[in-house]
C-alpha positions as CSV (number, residue, x, y, z in Angstrom):
1,M,-0.8,-52.3,-5.4
2,T,-0.7,-54.8,-7.6
3,A,-2.7,-54.8,-10.5
4,T,-4.9,-57.9,-11.1
5,V,-5.4,-58.9,-14.8
6,L,-8.0,-61.4,-16.5
7,V,-6.7,-63.1,-19.8
8,V,-9.8,-64.3,-21.9
9,D,-8.6,-66.6,-24.4
10,D,-9.1,-70.4,-25.4
11,E,-5.6,-70.7,-26.7
12,P,-4.3,-73.5,-24.8
13,D,-0.2,-72.2,-24.4
14,L,-1.2,-68.5,-23.9
15,K,-1.2,-68.9,-20.2
16,E,2.1,-70.4,-20.0
17,V,3.4,-67.7,-22.3
18,I,2.4,-64.8,-20.2
19,L,3.0,-66.3,-16.9
20,Q,6.6,-66.9,-17.9
21,H,7.3,-63.2,-19.2
22,F,5.9,-61.4,-16.8
23,E,7.4,-63.5,-13.9
24,R,9.6,-60.6,-12.6
25,Q,6.5,-58.1,-12.4
26,I,4.5,-60.7,-10.9
27,G,7.5,-61.7,-8.2
28,E,7.9,-57.8,-7.3
29,G,3.7,-57.6,-6.8
30,Q,3.4,-55.3,-9.6
31,I,0.5,-57.5,-11.4
32,S,-1.4,-60.8,-11.2
33,F,-3.1,-62.7,-13.8
34,M,-6.2,-64.7,-13.8
35,F,-7.4,-66.8,-16.5
36,A,-10.9,-67.9,-18.2
37,H,-11.3,-70.1,-21.4
38,D,-14.3,-68.0,-22.8
39,G,-16.8,-65.3,-22.2
40,L,-19.0,-66.9,-19.6
41,E,-16.4,-68.0,-17.4
42,A,-14.8,-64.6,-17.7
43,L,-18.1,-63.1,-16.4
44,Q,-18.1,-65.6,-13.5
45,S,-14.7,-64.7,-12.5
46,V,-15.2,-60.8,-12.9
47,Q,-18.4,-61.2,-10.3
48,G,-16.4,-63.6,-7.9
49,N,-13.1,-61.6,-8.2
50,P,-13.7,-57.6,-7.4
51,Q,-10.2,-56.5,-7.6
52,I,-9.9,-57.8,-11.2
53,E,-9.2,-54.6,-12.9
54,V,-8.2,-54.9,-16.2
55,V,-9.8,-57.9,-18.8
56,L,-7.6,-58.9,-21.5
57,L,-10.0,-60.3,-24.0
58,D,-10.2,-62.2,-27.0
59,L,-12.5,-61.3,-29.4
60,N,-13.0,-64.3,-31.3
61,M,-14.2,-67.7,-28.4
62,P,-17.0,-70.2,-27.9
63,R,-19.9,-70.0,-26.1
64,L,-20.0,-66.3,-25.6
65,D,-18.2,-64.1,-28.5
66,G,-15.8,-61.3,-27.2
67,L,-18.0,-58.2,-28.2
68,S,-20.9,-59.8,-26.4
69,T,-18.8,-60.4,-23.5
70,L,-17.6,-56.8,-23.6
71,Q,-21.0,-55.5,-24.0
72,K,-22.1,-57.2,-20.3
73,L,-19.0,-55.9,-18.8
74,Q,-20.0,-52.3,-19.4
75,Q,-23.4,-52.5,-18.0
76,A,-21.7,-53.6,-14.8
77,D,-21.6,-51.3,-12.1
78,D,-17.7,-51.7,-11.6
79,M,-16.7,-51.3,-15.1
80,K,-13.3,-53.1,-15.9
81,S,-10.4,-51.4,-18.5
82,T,-10.9,-54.1,-21.3
83,I,-8.1,-54.8,-23.8
84,I,-9.5,-56.4,-26.7
85,V,-7.3,-59.2,-28.7
86,S,-8.1,-60.0,-32.4
87,A,-6.4,-61.0,-35.4
88,Y,-4.6,-57.9,-37.2
89,G,-7.3,-58.1,-40.2
90,D,-10.1,-57.8,-38.0
91,M,-10.1,-54.1,-37.6
92,E,-13.8,-53.7,-38.2
93,N,-14.4,-55.9,-35.1
94,I,-11.6,-53.6,-32.9
95,R,-13.6,-50.6,-34.5
96,S,-16.6,-51.9,-33.0
97,A,-15.0,-53.0,-29.5
98,M,-13.2,-49.8,-29.4
99,N,-16.9,-48.1,-29.9
100,R,-18.3,-50.0,-27.0
101,G,-16.4,-49.2,-24.8
102,A,-13.1,-51.0,-24.5
103,F,-10.0,-49.2,-23.5
104,D,-7.0,-50.7,-26.3
105,F,-6.4,-53.6,-28.4
106,V,-3.6,-56.0,-29.2
107,T,-3.6,-57.8,-32.4
108,K,-2.9,-61.6,-32.9
109,P,0.1,-63.1,-33.0
110,I,0.5,-61.5,-29.5
111,D,3.9,-59.5,-29.6
112,L,4.6,-59.7,-25.8
113,E,6.6,-56.4,-25.3
114,D,3.4,-54.4,-27.5
115,L,1.2,-56.3,-24.6
116,E,3.6,-55.5,-21.7
117,L,3.3,-51.8,-22.8
118,T,-0.3,-51.6,-22.9
119,L,-1.0,-53.5,-20.2
120,K,1.4,-50.8,-18.5
121,R,-0.4,-47.8,-19.8
122,T,-3.9,-49.6,-18.9
123,V,-2.9,-50.0,-15.5
124,R,-1.8,-46.7,-15.3
125,H,-5.0,-45.4,-16.4
126,V,-6.6,-47.7,-13.6
127,N,-4.7,-46.1,-11.1
128,M,-5.5,-42.7,-12.0
129,M,-9.3,-43.8,-12.5
130,R,-9.3,-45.5,-8.9
131,D,-7.1,-42.0,-7.3
132,I,-9.9,-39.7,-9.2
133,R,-13.1,-42.2,-7.4
134,R,-11.0,-42.0,-4.0
135,R,-10.7,-38.0,-3.9
136,Q,-14.0,-37.6,-5.2
137,M,-15.7,-40.4,-2.5
138,E,-13.5,-38.2,0.3
139,A,-15.1,-35.1,-1.4
140,E,-18.7,-36.5,-1.1
141,R,-18.0,-37.8,2.6
142,A,-16.3,-34.5,3.4
143,H,-19.6,-32.3,2.0
144,A,-21.8,-34.7,3.9
145,S,-20.3,-34.2,7.1
146,L,-19.7,-30.5,6.6
147,S,-23.5,-29.9,5.7
148,R,-24.8,-31.0,8.9
149,Y,-23.1,-27.9,10.5
150,F,-23.0,-25.2,7.5
151,S,-24.8,-23.5,5.2
152,P,-24.5,-26.0,1.6
153,Q,-21.9,-22.9,0.1
154,L,-19.5,-22.9,2.8
155,A,-19.8,-27.0,2.9
156,A,-19.1,-26.6,-0.6
157,R,-16.2,-24.2,-0.8
158,L,-14.6,-26.4,2.7
159,A,-15.2,-29.8,1.3
160,S,-13.2,-28.9,-1.9
161,G,-10.4,-27.4,-0.1
162,S,-9.4,-25.4,-3.0
163,E,-6.9,-22.0,-2.8
164,G,-8.4,-18.9,-2.9
165,D,-12.1,-20.2,-1.8
166,G,-13.0,-17.1,-0.7
167,M,-12.6,-17.9,3.1
168,D,-10.0,-15.0,4.1
169,V,-11.2,-12.0,5.9
170,H,-11.7,-9.2,2.8
171,S,-14.0,-6.6,2.1
172,R,-17.1,-7.2,0.4
173,E,-20.6,-5.6,-0.6
174,I,-23.1,-8.2,1.1
175,A,-27.0,-8.3,2.1
176,V,-27.8,-9.5,5.6
177,L,-30.8,-10.7,7.4
178,F,-31.3,-10.3,10.9
179,T,-34.0,-12.7,12.7
180,D,-35.1,-11.9,16.5
181,I,-38.0,-13.7,18.5
182,T,-40.2,-11.5,20.5
183,G,-40.4,-12.2,24.3
184,F,-38.2,-15.6,23.6
185,L,-36.3,-14.8,27.0
186,S,-39.5,-15.0,29.0
187,L,-40.4,-18.3,26.9
188,V,-37.6,-19.8,28.2
189,E,-38.3,-19.1,31.9
190,K,-41.8,-20.6,31.9
191,M,-41.4,-23.7,29.3
192,S,-39.7,-27.1,30.2
193,P,-36.5,-27.6,28.4
194,S,-37.6,-30.6,26.6
195,I,-40.7,-29.1,25.0
196,L,-38.3,-26.0,24.6
197,G,-35.6,-27.5,23.0
198,D,-38.2,-29.7,20.4
199,M,-40.0,-26.3,19.6
200,L,-36.6,-24.4,18.9
201,N,-35.1,-27.2,16.8
202,E,-38.0,-27.2,15.0
203,Y,-38.0,-23.7,14.7
204,M,-34.4,-23.7,13.5
205,F,-34.8,-26.5,11.3
206,G,-37.8,-24.6,9.1
207,M,-36.1,-21.3,9.1
208,T,-32.7,-22.3,7.8
209,E,-34.2,-24.6,5.2
210,I,-35.8,-21.6,3.7
211,V,-32.3,-19.7,4.1
212,F,-30.5,-22.5,1.8
213,D,-33.4,-22.4,-0.7
214,Y,-32.5,-18.9,-1.4
215,D,-28.9,-20.0,-1.3
216,G,-28.4,-17.7,1.8
217,T,-25.3,-18.4,4.1
218,V,-26.1,-18.6,7.6
219,A,-22.8,-16.7,9.4
220,K,-24.4,-17.2,13.1
221,V,-27.0,-18.9,14.9
222,V,-27.2,-17.4,18.6
223,G,-29.9,-18.4,21.2
224,D,-33.4,-17.3,19.0
225,A,-31.5,-15.4,16.6
226,I,-30.2,-16.1,13.1
227,Q,-27.7,-14.1,11.4
228,V,-28.0,-14.6,7.2
229,L,-25.4,-13.1,4.5
230,F,-26.1,-13.0,0.5
231,N,-23.4,-12.5,-2.0
232,A,-21.0,-14.1,0.7
233,P,-19.0,-16.6,0.1
234,A,-20.3,-16.7,-3.6
235,D,-21.1,-14.2,-6.1
236,Q,-24.6,-13.7,-6.5
237,T,-25.5,-10.7,-8.8
238,D,-29.3,-10.4,-7.4
239,Y,-28.0,-10.5,-3.6
240,A,-30.5,-8.2,-2.5
241,T,-33.3,-9.4,-4.3
242,R,-32.6,-13.2,-2.7
243,A,-32.5,-11.2,0.6
244,L,-35.5,-9.6,0.3
245,S,-37.7,-12.7,-1.2
246,C,-35.9,-14.4,1.8
247,A,-37.4,-12.1,4.2
248,H,-41.0,-12.8,3.1
249,A,-40.8,-16.2,3.0
250,L,-39.1,-16.7,6.4
251,D,-42.1,-14.5,8.1
252,N,-44.8,-16.2,6.5
253,W,-43.0,-19.5,7.7
254,A,-42.3,-18.0,11.3
255,E,-46.1,-16.7,11.4
256,N,-47.6,-20.0,10.6
257,F,-45.2,-21.6,12.6
258,R,-46.3,-19.5,15.8
259,L,-50.3,-19.7,15.3
260,R,-49.5,-23.7,15.2
261,W,-47.8,-23.6,18.9
262,K,-50.3,-20.9,19.7
263,Q,-53.3,-23.5,19.0
264,K,-51.3,-25.7,21.9
265,G,-51.5,-23.3,24.4
266,V,-47.8,-21.9,23.8
267,D,-47.4,-18.2,23.4
268,F,-44.2,-18.5,20.8
269,G,-43.3,-15.0,20.3
270,S,-43.8,-13.3,16.7
271,T,-40.2,-13.4,14.6
272,R,-38.6,-9.9,13.6
273,I,-36.8,-9.3,10.8
274,G,-34.3,-6.8,9.6
275,V,-32.4,-6.4,6.2
276,H,-29.7,-4.2,5.0
277,A,-27.0,-4.0,2.4
278,G,-23.6,-2.4,2.5
279,T,-19.7,-2.7,2.8
280,A,-18.4,-5.6,5.7
281,L,-15.5,-7.5,6.1
282,V,-16.5,-11.2,5.6
283,G,-14.3,-14.4,6.0
284,N,-13.2,-16.7,8.9
285,F,-12.5,-14.9,11.9
286,G,-11.9,-17.9,14.0
287,G,-8.1,-18.6,13.1
288,A,-6.2,-21.5,12.3
289,R,-7.8,-23.8,15.0
290,F,-11.5,-22.4,15.1
291,F,-14.0,-21.9,12.0
292,D,-16.1,-18.8,12.4
293,Y,-17.3,-17.5,9.0
294,T,-18.9,-14.3,9.7
295,A,-19.4,-10.7,8.7
296,H,-17.9,-7.7,10.9
297,G,-18.8,-4.0,10.2
298,D,-21.2,-1.1,10.5
299,T,-23.3,-2.9,7.8
300,M,-23.9,-5.7,10.8
301,N,-24.9,-2.8,13.4
302,T,-27.3,-1.5,11.3
303,V,-29.1,-4.7,10.4
304,A,-29.5,-5.6,14.1
305,R,-31.0,-1.6,14.6
306,L,-33.4,-2.4,11.9
307,E,-34.5,-5.5,13.3
308,A,-35.0,-3.9,16.8
309,A,-36.6,-1.3,15.1
310,N,-39.9,-3.5,14.3
311,K,-40.8,-3.7,18.3
312,I,-41.3,0.2,18.4
313,L,-42.8,0.3,14.8
314,G,-45.0,-2.5,15.0
315,T,-43.7,-4.3,12.0
316,R,-42.4,-7.8,11.7
317,I,-39.9,-7.1,8.5
318,C,-37.8,-3.5,8.4
319,V,-35.6,-2.8,5.4
320,S,-33.4,0.1,4.9
321,G,-33.2,2.0,1.6
322,D,-29.8,0.7,0.7
323,V,-31.3,-3.1,0.4
324,A,-34.3,-1.4,-1.1
325,S,-33.1,0.5,-4.0
326,R,-30.6,-2.3,-4.7
327,A,-33.3,-4.8,-5.4
328,D,-35.0,-5.6,-8.1
329,R,-38.7,-4.0,-8.2
330,F,-38.9,-3.4,-5.1
331,Q,-42.8,-3.0,-3.3
332,G,-43.0,-1.6,0.0
333,R,-44.3,1.2,2.1
334,P,-41.8,3.9,3.4
335,I,-41.4,4.1,7.2
336,G,-39.5,7.2,7.5
337,Q,-35.7,8.6,8.0
338,L,-34.9,6.4,11.0
339,M,-32.3,7.6,13.3
340,L,-31.0,4.4,14.8
341,R,-29.0,3.9,17.9
342,G,-25.8,5.2,17.6
343,K,-25.8,6.2,14.2
344,S,-25.2,10.1,13.4
345,E,-27.1,9.9,10.1
346,P,-30.6,8.7,9.3
347,I,-31.2,5.9,7.4
348,Q,-34.4,5.3,5.1
349,G,-36.8,2.7,6.0
350,F,-39.2,0.7,4.6
351,E,-41.9,-2.2,5.8
352,P,-41.3,-4.6,2.3
353,L,-44.9,-6.3,1.3
354,S,-46.0,-9.0,-0.8
355,V,-47.6,-7.8,-4.5
356,A,-51.3,-8.5,-3.1
357,D,-50.9,-6.2,0.2
358,F,-48.7,-3.7,-2.2
359,E,-51.5,-3.4,-4.3
360,S,-54.4,-2.8,-2.1
361,D,-56.3,0.0,-1.1
362,N,-55.1,0.1,3.0
363,T,-51.2,0.6,1.0
364,A,-52.7,3.3,-1.4
365,S,-54.3,5.0,1.3
366,Y,-51.2,5.1,3.5
367,L,-48.9,6.6,0.8
368,K,-51.2,9.3,0.9
369,A,-51.1,9.6,4.3
370,Y,-47.4,9.2,4.2
371,A,-47.1,12.1,1.7
372,K,-49.0,14.1,3.9
373,L,-46.6,13.6,6.9
374,E,-43.6,14.1,4.9
375,A,-44.8,17.5,3.6
376,R,-46.0,18.3,7.4
377,E,-49.8,18.6,6.4
378,A,-52.2,19.7,9.3
379,D,-54.5,16.9,8.0
380,A,-52.0,14.0,8.5
381,V,-53.8,13.5,11.9
382,S,-56.9,12.6,10.3
383,A,-55.6,10.3,7.4
384,F,-53.5,8.0,9.7
385,A,-56.8,8.4,11.8
386,A,-59.0,7.1,9.0
387,L,-56.6,4.0,8.3
388,V,-56.4,3.0,11.6
389,A,-60.2,3.1,11.9
390,S,-60.3,1.0,8.7
391,N,-57.8,-1.2,9.7
392,A,-56.9,-1.8,13.4
393,G,-54.2,-4.2,12.5
394,D,-52.3,-1.7,10.7
395,H,-49.8,-1.5,13.5
396,L,-47.1,1.3,11.3
397,A,-50.3,3.6,10.6
398,G,-51.2,3.0,14.4
399,Y,-47.6,4.2,15.2
400,H,-47.3,7.1,12.9
401,L,-50.6,8.1,14.3
402,R,-49.4,8.4,18.1
403,R,-46.6,10.4,17.1
404,L,-48.9,12.9,15.4
405,L,-51.1,12.8,18.7
406,N,-48.0,13.1,20.7
407,G,-46.8,16.6,18.7
408,A,-44.1,15.0,16.4
409,G,-44.3,15.5,12.7
410,G,-42.4,14.6,9.7
411,V,-40.9,11.7,8.7
412,R,-37.6,11.5,10.6
413,I,-37.6,8.9,13.5
414,R,-35.4,8.7,16.6
415,L,-35.3,5.0,17.8
416,E,-33.6,4.6,21.2
């Protein structure tokens, strides 16, 4: 690519001298020259000729001196690499020019061999900066395109294209969040496709924006369900806390969304959320031609079972003791030792609560009733009955009361 140099000098013979010295390079297309007699003419040339990349600028010129011209060149969006020309004894002005952003300098009388070397060095710098800008623009375009389809963490890693970016399948400790909507299939059967499409797109946009706020990675969207990973692909020391905070935010947003559509006469179901933490195989499972960044393993099966358990328990969020124990200052109500479908050992389940709900009288009463349930005390029935009587909306207390009335006891709960 030809480098274009603007020579700004009022010496009448300089143009002929430069063209003669660089005749071979000009003929080979390595370099081309333009000429201006003073700073004002130089600024006009730069404005009208965006191909100019290097400016050879004399400091001592009429109308607009070199330092003033340099300052205006540096203020432009497309700054040019400037080589200052000045008398050998004028080091103060040369130093001032270098401090203002000049790339290099040559002294008068101009040594053409020195000028040639200086121009070569400057052109190499220009080419390097051009390549950096090109790569940056390509990365930005790639990131913008990928961000339409992937979580921000994945988009950033894919756009960088760096080796060892964590996309290969590997074992990793993660927290995973899984959401689903109650009664969604019946809603699909009843609603027109256009309304359903608008509603589901609005729902998914709102939910995924919240996930991104907590730096979660959306691994899958299947119908109305969303699978979210934390601590993958990037390390997050607080991944369990992030997952639980994200679950609260998703629950609040989904409930407001459901109530808004209910006012429009649409019975949009509640969003159920499960959260668990453990080891999983994480990475791209799509092979060489298809990208499918997700996680597999027992951790994923467990979180799906926890999400489904909400339907039986009457809760909207059900989390495991594994994620609760890794979180910072977890606050929630114990549900029981859950025997999930397909599992041989129970897992401790909790309903996470906001600070206000955790500190409420209802939660204090629940914890006392649960302690009686755990100890198999006979008055556990009356304790849960009093809870339900004072707060009919406490569905988890209602679930325990029904278990007790049906002859069950203790906190081990088999969920099928």
